[in-house]
C-alpha positions in Angstrom: 86.3 146.0 142.4 89.4 144.9 140.5 89.8 145.0 136.8 89.6 141.2 136.6 86.4 141.1 138.6 84.8 143.8 136.4 85.8 142.0 133.2 84.3 138.7 134.6 81.1 140.5 135.4 81.0 141.8 131.8 80.9 138.3 130.4 77.4 137.7 131.8 76.2 140.5 129.4 77.3 138.6 126.3 74.0 136.8 126.3 71.8 139.8 127.2 68.6 140.2 125.2 69.5 143.8 124.2 71.8 143.7 121.1 73.5 147.0 122.1 74.4 145.6 125.6 75.9 142.5 123.9 77.9 144.7 121.6 79.3 147.0 124.3 80.2 144.0 126.6 82.1 142.3 123.8 83.8 145.5 122.7 85.2 145.9 126.2 86.4 142.3 126.4 88.0 142.4 122.9 91.0 144.4 124.2 91.9 141.5 126.4 92.1 138.9 123.6 95.5 139.7 121.9 98.6 137.9 123.1 100.2 139.5 126.1 96.9 141.1 127.4 96.9 141.1 131.3 93.5 139.4 131.7 93.6 137.0 128.8 93.3 134.0 131.1 89.7 134.9 131.5 89.0 133.2 128.1 90.8 130.0 129.0 89.3 129.5 132.4 88.5 125.9 133.1 90.2 124.5 130.0 92.9 121.8 130.3 95.5 120.5 127.9 95.8 116.9 126.8 94.0 113.8 128.2 91.1 111.9 126.8 88.3 113.9 128.4 85.5 115.2 126.3 85.6 118.6 124.5 85.6 121.4 127.1 84.1 124.8 126.7 83.7 127.6 129.1 80.7 130.0 129.0 82.7 132.9 127.6 83.9 131.0 124.5 80.5 129.4 124.0 78.9 132.9 124.0 81.5 134.4 121.6 80.8 131.5 119.2 77.1 132.3 119.2 77.9 136.1 118.8 79.6 135.3 115.5 76.1 134.9 114.1 74.9 138.3 115.5 74.6 141.7 113.8 77.6 143.3 112.1 79.4 145.1 114.8 79.0 142.3 117.4 79.9 139.5 114.9 82.9 141.5 113.7 84.3 141.7 117.3 83.4 138.0 118.0 85.3 136.8 115.0 88.2 139.1 115.9 88.3 137.8 119.4 88.5 134.1 118.3 91.2 135.0 115.7 93.3 136.5 118.5 92.6 133.7 120.9 93.4 130.8 118.5 97.1 131.3 118.8 96.7 129.0 121.8 95.8 125.3 121.0 93.6 125.2 124.1 90.6 126.5 122.1 91.1 124.2 119.1 88.8 121.4 120.4 86.0 123.8 121.2 86.2 125.7 117.9 86.5 122.7 115.7 83.4 120.9 116.9 81.3 119.9 113.9 78.4 122.4 114.2 80.6 125.5 114.6 83.1 124.3 111.9 80.2 123.8 109.5 79.0 127.3 110.2 82.4 128.9 109.7 83.1 127.0 106.5 79.6 127.7 105.1 79.9 131.4 106.1 83.2 131.6 104.1 81.5 129.9 101.2 78.7 132.5 100.9 79.6 135.3 98.5 77.4 137.7 100.5 79.2 137.1 103.8 80.5 140.5 104.9 83.0 139.1 107.4 84.2 136.2 105.3 87.8 137.4 105.5 87.8 137.3 109.3 86.2 133.8 109.2 88.9 132.6 106.8 91.5 134.0 109.1 89.9 131.9 111.9 90.0 128.8 109.7 93.6 129.5 108.9 94.6 129.6 112.6 92.5 126.5 113.4 94.0 124.5 110.5 97.4 124.8 112.1 96.3 121.8 114.2 96.4 118.4 112.5 93.2 117.4 114.2 91.4 120.3 112.4 93.0 119.3 109.1 91.6 115.8 109.5 88.2 117.3 110.3 88.2 119.6 107.3 89.2 116.9 104.9 86.1 114.9 105.7 83.7 117.8 106.5 80.5 118.0 104.5 78.2 121.0 104.3 74.6 121.2 103.1 74.0 123.2 99.9 71.1 124.1 97.7 71.2 124.8 93.9 70.8 128.5 93.4 71.3 129.9 89.8 71.2 133.5 91.1 74.4 133.0 93.1 77.8 133.5 91.5 78.7 130.1 93.0 75.4 128.5 91.6 74.6 127.1 95.0 73.7 128.4 98.5 75.4 127.1 101.7 72.5 126.5 104.0 74.4 126.8 107.3 75.7 130.3 106.5 72.5 132.1 107.5 73.1 134.7 110.3 72.8 138.4 111.0 75.6 139.4 108.6 74.6 136.8 105.9 70.8 136.6 105.4 69.3 133.9 103.3 68.5 134.7 99.7 64.9 135.8 98.8 63.2 133.9 97.4 64.7 130.9 99.2 66.1 128.2 96.9 63.8 125.2 96.5 64.6 121.6 96.9 66.3 119.4 99.5 69.8 120.3 100.7 72.6 118.0 99.6 75.6 117.3 101.8 78.8 117.7 99.9 82.5 117.8 100.7 83.4 121.3 101.8 87.0 121.4 100.6 86.4 121.5 96.8 83.8 124.2 97.5 86.4 126.2 99.4 88.8 126.0 96.5 86.2 127.3 94.1 85.3 130.1 96.4 89.0 131.0 96.8 89.4 131.2 93.0 86.2 133.2 92.3 86.8 135.6 95.2 90.2 136.7 94.0 89.8 140.4 93.0 91.0 141.4 89.6 92.8 144.7 88.8 89.5 146.1 87.6 87.5 145.0 90.8 88.4 148.0 93.0 84.7 148.8 93.7 83.5 146.4 96.3 79.8 146.9 95.3 80.6 145.5 91.8 82.4 142.4 93.0 80.7 139.0 93.3 82.2 138.3 96.7 82.2 140.6 99.8 85.5 139.0 100.9 88.8 138.3 99.1 89.4 135.0 101.0 93.2 135.3 100.7 93.7 133.5 104.0 92.2 130.3 102.6 95.6 129.9 100.9 97.1 129.3 104.4 94.3 126.8 105.1 95.3 124.9 101.9 99.0 125.1 102.9 98.3 123.7 106.4 96.1 120.9 104.9 98.9 119.9 102.5 101.3 119.3 105.4 99.5 116.0 106.2 99.6 113.1 103.7 95.8 112.9 103.4 95.7 116.6 102.6 98.4 116.2 99.9 96.4 113.3 98.3 93.3 115.5 98.2 95.1 118.1 96.0 96.6 115.3 93.9 93.4 113.3 93.3 91.3 114.2 90.2 87.7 115.1 90.9 84.8 116.7 89.2 84.3 120.4 89.8 80.5 120.1 90.0 79.3 119.6 93.6 76.0 118.1 92.3 77.7 115.3 90.5 76.9 116.2 86.9 79.4 114.9 84.4 82.2 117.4 84.2 85.8 116.8 83.1 88.1 115.6 86.0 90.9 117.9 87.1 93.5 118.0 89.9 92.4 120.5 92.7 96.0 121.8 92.9 95.8 123.0 89.3 93.1 125.6 90.3 95.6 127.3 92.6 98.6 127.7 90.4 97.6 131.1 88.8 98.0 132.8 92.1 101.8 132.5 92.4 101.9 135.9 90.8 99.0 137.5 92.6 99.3 140.9 94.2 98.5 139.7 97.7 101.4 138.3 99.7 99.3 136.0 101.8 97.6 134.4 98.8 100.9 134.0 96.9 102.7 132.6 100.0 100.0 130.1 100.8 99.7 128.8 97.3 103.6 128.5 97.0 103.6 126.4 100.2 100.8 124.2 99.0 102.7 123.5 95.8 105.9 122.7 97.7 104.1 120.4 100.2 102.5 118.5 97.3 105.9 118.0 95.7 106.9 116.0 98.8 104.8 113.2 97.3 107.4 111.9 94.8 105.0 109.5 92.9 103.1 112.7 91.8 106.1 114.3 90.1 105.2 113.2 86.6 101.6 114.5 87.0 102.9 117.7 88.6 105.3 118.5 85.7 103.2 117.1 82.8 101.4 119.6 80.6 97.6 119.8 80.2 98.0 117.9 76.9 98.8 114.7 78.8 96.5 112.8 81.0 98.3 111.4 84.0 97.4 109.4 87.1 99.1 109.7 90.5 99.8 106.2 91.9 98.2 104.3 93.6 95.2 105.9 91.9 94.4 104.9 88.3 92.2 107.9 87.6 93.9 110.1 85.0 93.4 113.9 84.5 95.2 116.6 82.5 98.8 117.3 83.8 99.1 120.0 86.5 102.1 121.7 84.8 103.5 123.5 87.9 106.8 124.5 86.4 105.9 127.8 84.7 104.1 128.9 87.8 107.1 128.1 90.0 109.6 129.7 87.7 107.7 132.8 86.8 108.1 134.4 90.3 111.8 133.7 90.2 112.3 135.2 86.7 113.3 138.9 86.2 113.5 141.1 83.1 116.7 139.4 81.7 117.0 138.6 78.1 118.2 135.1 77.1 120.1 133.8 74.2 117.8 132.3 71.5 119.1 128.8 72.3 118.3 129.3 76.1 115.0 130.9 75.2 113.7 127.9 73.4 114.2 125.7 76.5 111.9 127.9 78.6 108.2 127.2 79.1 106.1 129.4 76.8 105.0 131.6 79.7 108.6 132.6 80.4 109.6 133.5 76.9 109.8 137.1 75.9 109.1 138.6 79.3 108.7 142.4 79.3 111.5 144.6 80.7 109.2 145.6 83.5 109.1 142.0 84.9 109.9 141.9 88.6 110.9 138.9 90.7 108.9 137.8 93.7 109.7 140.5 96.3 109.3 138.3 99.4 112.4 136.3 100.2 110.4 133.6 102.1 108.3 132.9 99.0 111.3 132.9 96.7 112.9 130.4 99.0 109.7 128.3 98.9 109.8 128.1 95.1 113.5 127.2 95.1 112.8 124.4 97.7 110.1 123.1 95.3 112.6 122.9 92.5 115.0 121.1 94.8 112.3 118.5 95.7 111.7 117.9 92.0 115.3 116.9 91.7 114.7 113.8 93.9 114.5 111.6 90.9 116.7 111.3 87.8 113.6 111.9 85.6 112.9 115.1 87.5 116.4 116.4 87.2 116.5 115.7 83.5 113.1 117.4 83.0 114.3 120.5 84.7 117.5 120.6 82.7 115.6 120.4 79.4 113.0 123.1 80.4 115.2 126.1 81.1 115.4 125.9 84.9 119.1 126.4 85.1 118.9 129.5 82.9 116.3 131.1 85.2 118.1 130.1 88.4 121.5 131.4 87.1 120.0 134.8 86.6 118.3 134.7 90.0 121.6 133.8 91.7 123.3 136.8 90.1 120.6 139.1 91.6 119.8 137.4 94.9 120.8 139.4 98.0 119.4 137.1 100.7 122.1 134.6 101.8 119.7 131.7 102.7 118.1 131.9 99.3 121.5 132.0 97.6 122.6 128.9 99.4 119.6 126.9 98.2 120.0 128.2 94.7 123.7 127.0 94.7 122.4 123.5 95.9 120.0 123.5 93.0 122.7 124.5 90.5 124.9 121.7 91.8 122.2 119.1 91.3 121.4 120.3 87.8 124.9 120.7 86.5 126.5 117.6 88.0 127.3 114.5 85.9 125.0 111.6 86.4 126.9 108.4 87.2 125.7 104.8 87.4 124.8 105.3 91.1 122.3 108.1 90.2 121.1 106.9 86.8 118.1 105.2 88.2 117.1 107.5 91.1 113.4 107.0 91.7 112.9 105.2 88.4 110.4 102.7 89.9 108.3 105.6 91.4 108.2 107.6 88.2 107.4 104.5 86.1 104.4 103.7 88.2 102.6 106.9 86.9 100.3 106.0 84.0 100.1 108.5 81.2 97.2 108.6 78.8 97.8 110.3 75.5 95.1 111.3 73.0 96.1 110.5 69.4 93.3 111.8 67.1 90.4 109.4 67.5 92.5 106.8 69.2 93.1 106.9 72.9 95.8 104.7 74.4 97.2 104.2 77.9 100.9 103.6 78.1 103.1 102.8 81.0 106.1 105.0 80.7 
């Protein structure tokens, strides 16, 4: 019997009643899932590209999806197999159908999910498809209030062999809520601190770093950008909580130790900056309340500039005059301060600054907040040619003279942003 025939025969054991048989069968098939494996076609049998036909799914993929809910060793291999196979868009329709997508998202949301990092990698691969981004933006998952959980709620659809339901089970009726705000909260709370080296003491079993890639993929589509740039309450049960921009929750991770997390957040920020009407809200400090047109809902400014500049800054000392221009977070940096080591992420931050130069207002804001001073020092130390070229473009934009033809660049777009300023007891809304 040929290798292909033996492997095909193994697939029938993926649904065996004996858990050890299922595990052994999947373990033997897993080696054929990476790109370039000789018998990888086995997993794509019967699937076709394009057309208007209904979602197709072969028996092997359906069984592997079910095995993601199995016991630890089997579920681990099932998630790994799907992560390997999703480099091909053929599987996207099958893996993004609502029930499975709800399970994967709910699983990632559960702090007790042992394989949450693998599940977030799967979401990252799937969200490279615009159809999955659309699905995620409207996806709702059922949750129950649970005061014993670090998240204060329990995602009902996360129950499986590696993620048992809490005991006692939370009471009440599940409420369907948008999944994306919950994913952002889980991403923030799962980030391990310096002191969290002991997994047993951490609130989350996974670090969820790959969710940053999901956010970056979502922000490539206009609806995704508007999600990050639309103020919302952080309470999924609708209690009165101050409104905030979802993007503001991600900013702190531009200096995180994990490259995946830093890179995904940097890309999300850059993609949001493509929406020029949001530039005032993106640069405004938390002391101002700003709306992003066409919305009239105001929230504290996102204040991205310190988080974009900080990774580009080194240990240089600045003249007192230059120092006063810098955002507070960049003043008096220690001599041990290091720049972002990844050239791709450095380039992403420089591109963000270039996009903020689209309007005259943006260029003037960067000039008066120490951007040139930081970029000049970066250029003196930059060794990667592509990054240097972009830095030179940025310097040219910031140092050039503004003539009559550039004086009103984007003025109508920036003026559309409403800024609400608190003045003691009086609140006033002014159109700037």
